[in-house]
N, C-alpha and C positions, 0 to 999 in steps of 0.2 A: 443621566442615569443615578438614581437616588443611591441604589446599594452598589458599593464600588468594591466587588470581591478582588482579592489578590489572584492573578492568573499567571502560572508558571508556564513559560514557553521553553521547550527543551530542545535543542539543536545538536544532534550528533554530528561531530565533524571528522572527516578523514580526507586529507589531501585534496581540499577543494578550494585552494587559495584563489583561483580564478574567478569563482562565484561567491566566496563567503562574505565579502564586504557588502555587495548588494543585498544579500540575504539577512545580514544583521542589521544593516540600516533600515530595511523594510519592516523590522522588528522594533527597533528602538524609536522610530519615528511614528509609531502608532497613535491615533486619536485617542485611544484608551491607554492611559500611562501607568496605571497600577500593576506593574509586571515585574515578575521574578524571572530573570533571563538566564537560562543555564546552557553554557556552550561545553559540551562534553568531547573533549579532544582525544580521539580514539587512536592515539599512537600516531599522529601525521609526521610525515617525513618531509614535507615540503614547507612553506612558510605560514601554514594555517596557524600553528601553535602560538606564533608570536602575533598574529593578527587578533587572535581571540584575547591575548593578554593586554593588548592595546585597548580594545573595547572595555575590558574589565576596569582598566585604570582610568578611562574617559567617563564611564557611566556607573554609578553606584549600584544599579539594578542588575548589572551583568555580574555572574559568577562563573569562573573557568573551572573545570576538573579535567586533569590530564590522566589517562589511564594507558596501560599496555593494550595494543591492538587485539580486540576481541571480537570486532564486528558491530554492526549497527544495532542489534538486539541488545548486546551487552552495553553499549553506550546509552541506548534508551533506558534500560534498567538502572544504570547510575543515576540518570537524570530523575527518574521516578523516585528513587531512595532519598534524593536530596530535595525534592520539591517542597515548596513552602506554601504554594498557593491552594486556594479553594477549588480552583480549576486547573487543568493541565491541557496544553496544546502542544503539539509536535510539528516542527518545521524542518525539513531536510536542508543541509547546508548548501546545496546548489540550487535550491528553489527560493522563491520570495512571495511575500503577502501584500496585498492591497493595504493602503493607509488606515482603513477602518475595519480590517478583517477581524479583530479581536471583539470590537464593539459589535459588530454584526452577530457574530457567534453568541455572544451574552444576550443580545436582544431576541434572537430566534429562541433561546433556551427559555427566557422569561423567568417565571417563579416556579415552574415544575422541576422539581429536584430529581424527579425518576424518569426525565426524557433525556435521549441523546440528540446531538445537534451535528449535522453534517452539511457542508456547502458544496457547491459546483467548483469547477477549475477550468483554468485554460492551461493549454500545453504548449510550451515554447519548444520547437523542434526544427533544427537546421534554419534557425533565424525566422521561422513563421510561427504563427500562433493560431491554434484552433481550440474550440470550446470542447469540453468533455461531452461526447455524444450521449453517454450514458444517463446523463441528467439534463433534459432539456430546459433551455431558459425559459421557453414560452409555457411551461407546464405549471410554472408558479410554485408555491410552497406545496411540499408532499410530505403527508404523514404516513409511515409505515407501523404497523404493529412489529414488534421485536421478531416475531415468527416470519413474517412476510419480508422483513430486511435481511434476516440470516439467508432466507431463500434466494433474495434478489442478489446477494453478495456471490454466493455459490454459482448461481446461474449467470454471473457476471452482468446482470442487467443494471447493478449500481457498482461503481468503482470501489473495491475494498480497500482505502487507503486510509491510514490513521492520521495523516497529515492534514486531514480536512474535518476532524472531529473534535468535539469540546468533551473533554473527560471530567469527571468528578473525582476528586482525589480523597476525600475523606471516605470512611468506612472500608469496603472491601478494597484490597490492594490486588492488583492483577499485574504480573511481570511477564515478559516476553520469554518464549522458549528459545534459549540461545543455541539450540541443536538445528533449528529451522532457518534456512537461509533464502528460501523463496515463499512467497504468500505469507510471510510471517505476520503481516497487517492483518490479514483476513482471519488467522488463527487467533490473534490478539482481540479483535473486535468481537468475534463471536464469544469467546471466554468472558470478555468484559460484560458484554450484553447479558449473558446467563448469570454471572456472578453477582453483577449489580441489580438484577431483576428490573431492568428498565421497562417502564409503560409503553414507550413509544420511540420512535425515532423521526425527527423532524429534518426534512431536506429543504434548504433553500438554494436555488440553482444558480444564483449570481455568481459568476466566476471571480472569486476573490483570491484565490490561490492560484499560483502560476507555477507549474512544473518545468524543470529544464529536463528534456528527455535526453539523457546522456548515452550516446551509443557505444560508449567505452564500458559502461557498467556491466557488471556480471549478468544481472537480471535480462540483458538484452542478447545474450548469447544462448543458443539452445544446446542441449546435451543430455546426457544419462544422468550426470550428476545434479542438474537443475530439475530434471523431471523426478528423480528420486526423492529430493527434498521437497517438491511440490505434493508428491504422494504422502510423504510423512506428515506434512502439514494438514492435508485433508484427512488422513487417519486420526490424528490429534483432534480435529474439529468433530469427526464422527464420535469419538470416544467421549468428548465434552458434552455433546448434545444427546448422548445416550442413544446414538443411531437414529435419531429423529429425522435426518435428511439423508439417509443412506442413498436412496435413488438419486437425489440430486447430486450427491458427491460422486457416485459412480459415473453419472454424465459428465461430471467436471473432470474426472480423471482422462476420460476420452478426449475431451474438448482440449485439455491441457497437454496431452501427448501429442495431438495434432499441432497445437500452438508451438511446442517445443521443436518439433520436427520442421515446421515452417521457418523457425529461426536458424536452424542448422544452414551453415554457408555452403555445403556441398554434399554430394550424395553418400561419400564415405561416413560423414558424421551421421546421417540419417539411417544408414545401415546399422551402425553401433545401436542406435536407439531401437531399431525394429528387431535385432537379435536379442537384445537384453530384455525387451518386454513382450515379444510375440508370444512367450508362455503364459504371460499374465493378462493380456488382452481378453481371454475368453471369460475371465472371472468378472469383468465389468459388464453389466447389463446396461445397454444405452436406450433410453426412453424419450430422448429429446427429439426435436422436430428440424434440426439443421440438416439440410440435404448434403452438405459437405462433410459433415461428421458422419452421416449414415454411409456414404460412398467409402469414407476413410475406413470405418469399422469393417465393412463388407470385404474390402482389399486384405485387411490385417487378418480377418478371420480365414479368409481363403488362401492365406499364406502366399499371396501371388507378388513375388517382387516385381514383375513385369507391370501388373496393374498399379502397384504403389509408385513404381518409377514413373509410369505414364501420367498418374495423377500429379506427381511433382514437377514432371515437365511441363504440363498446363499451368500448374501454379506459378513456377518461376517465369514462364512467359508472360503471363498476365500481371505480374507484380514487379516486373524489371523496371528499375529506375524509380521505384515508389519508395 
């Protein structure tokens, strides 16, 4: 590669000592070595802080920043503010990347300064791996207009994760909304695409980024607080795009409500969600094609606890053990 721009890799770290070494090793051993590696310790209380310092002492490319615990968005913003690279990549501290991940991102970007680049991923879950089905390996490289890409994210046809995206750091600076704790990646991607005036988004589906799907994480537990934060994120997206995707966002709120209820561990928690949002569900017009979503909306609008409970009895039976 003739042009070797500096690439900042930002890793927000919070109590992930079990996975952190594998994550950082996958970054420091990249085939593309012109890296500025930022480990942002978000007030860890386990051994993560000392692990970060060990890497900084061993590799001059690694810089460590310690901060009071403020959440992943706060840690990422700290990384953005200290980034020295021409490009910026995010990696979560319990994930890892393939040895040529950065090189592949830069190659896919090419010389187009106004394009965004996203890659496919594999998901490590319960010691098993699966390829992200939202981006098919057989499809080859896909190019979206920014408008189509935003719709694809909102409709969950493309995974809205910042950890598979190559960001340009020069020019317009976009920070994370630290009030949002769910779907913060989607909110960031949409605002970044709008502010940077991207010409297109290129997706290459080879799974180079491996997620560790941690069941203990907050995002894997359903509830009112989670759904409220999701709606806040979607409302921010609606405002940022001048309500250009209002119909898709309305559908997404329905889909996310059902998704959060699916995550609830018992009927009591589901009832809390039903009571909290039953008055609001009528505001959301659903225009999607999902049969499950249509049945769910009908049950909610009929205010039939019996029908909703029957729906989830069937859901729990068919998903038991998954």
